[in-house]
C-alpha positions, 0 to 999 in steps of 0.5 A, a space after each residue: 500471448 498477443 495481448 501481452 506483446 503490445 503494450 496497452 495504452 495509458 489514458 486515465 490513471 488513479 493514484 491513491 496514496 495518503 502521503 503527499 510525498 509518495 503521491 508526488 512520486 507516483 505522479 512523477 512516475 506516471 509521467 512516463 505515459 504521455 498525455 495521461 490524465 492523472 487523478 488522485 485520492 487519499 482515502 478509499 472513499 475519495 477513490 471509490 468516487 473516481 472509480 464510479 466516474 471514470 474507467 482507469 487504465 492504471 491504478 497505483 494503490 497504497 495498501 495502508 490508507 486512513 479508512 481501510 486497506 487499499 486491497 479493497 480497491 483492487 478487488 473492486 477494480 478487478 470484480 469483473 475481470 475476465 479469467 485471462 492474462 490478456 492485459 488489454 482485457 483487464 478492466 484496470 491494471 492495478 499495481 500495489 505500491 506500499 511499505 508492507 513487505 510481508 507475505 500476508 499483504 503480498 499474497 492478498 494483493 495479488 489474489 485480489 487481481 494486482 498486476 504488480 507489487 512494488 515497495 516504496 523507496 525505489 528510484 522513480 526511474 525504476 518505478 517507471 520501468 516497472 509501470 511500463 512492463 506492467 502495461 505490457 503485461 508483465 507481472 511486476 514486483 520489487 526484487 525483495 518481493 520477487 524473492 519471497 514469490 520464488 520461495 513460495 513456489 519452491 514449496 515454502 509456505 509463507 510465514 503467515 501460513 506457518 505461524 497463525 497470527 498471535 501476540 506479536 513478538 516485535 520488540 518494544 525497540 522496533 518503534 522509535 521514541 517519536 513513533 511511540 509518542 505519536 501512537 500514544 496520542 492517537 490511542 488517547 483519541 487525538 487526531 493527527 493535527 492535534 498530535 502535531 500540535 502537541 509534538 510541534 510537528 507538521 501533520 505530514 510528519 505525523 502521518 509519516 510516523 504513523 505509516 512507519 508504525 504501520 509497517 513495523 507493526 504489520 497493520 493497515 489502520 489506526 485501530 489495528 495499530 493501537 490495539 497491537 501496540 497495547 497487546 505488545 505493552 508499548 502503551 503501558 504508560 497510559 495504564 499507569 496514569 
């Protein structure tokens, strides 16, 4: 217990998020650690370059990144972690911050070694409190996630275990018209910039729509989103062209 009673100092912070607005929120949140040096990355590849150069005390990682899942980064950062709950012995304190509130992402992140699992949308002051708690050795999760964890420990298996993945049952209305337009253009091979130009949207707005699609379809990559949408029949217009 001694390791968790004294908060771990924070000198180096890594923030991985491809959404500029969410990145800015995370940067504002870590201002609670005076003097900390903050590096940001928007892809796994960029983050890995930072990790190869710097030993980070804290990493705040989005799970849905353009080139894969942020869980890959958590596993990498925690690869040499000792079998101990001592926060000071961890190579890096990893906190997932994401839009995904499903059991599959939650348990994968915690199994990879994440000290916390936060949902985007919380006030910066709340995020700051949770980060301080994480650096003091406390597992931190958003309330909705805490309820899932409690249900699991009560003996209720996560839905992913009860129902093996199959054809998605999300209704077509789960995607807005604009989200469907963006996804259709990506399915046709357009880049984010090209999709924005065709729809008269900024690339950041397109990215926001893509992130929302990921959350609604429970996927973490563009390829998976297109594949899932096609299996759901959301892109049937393309087949009729």
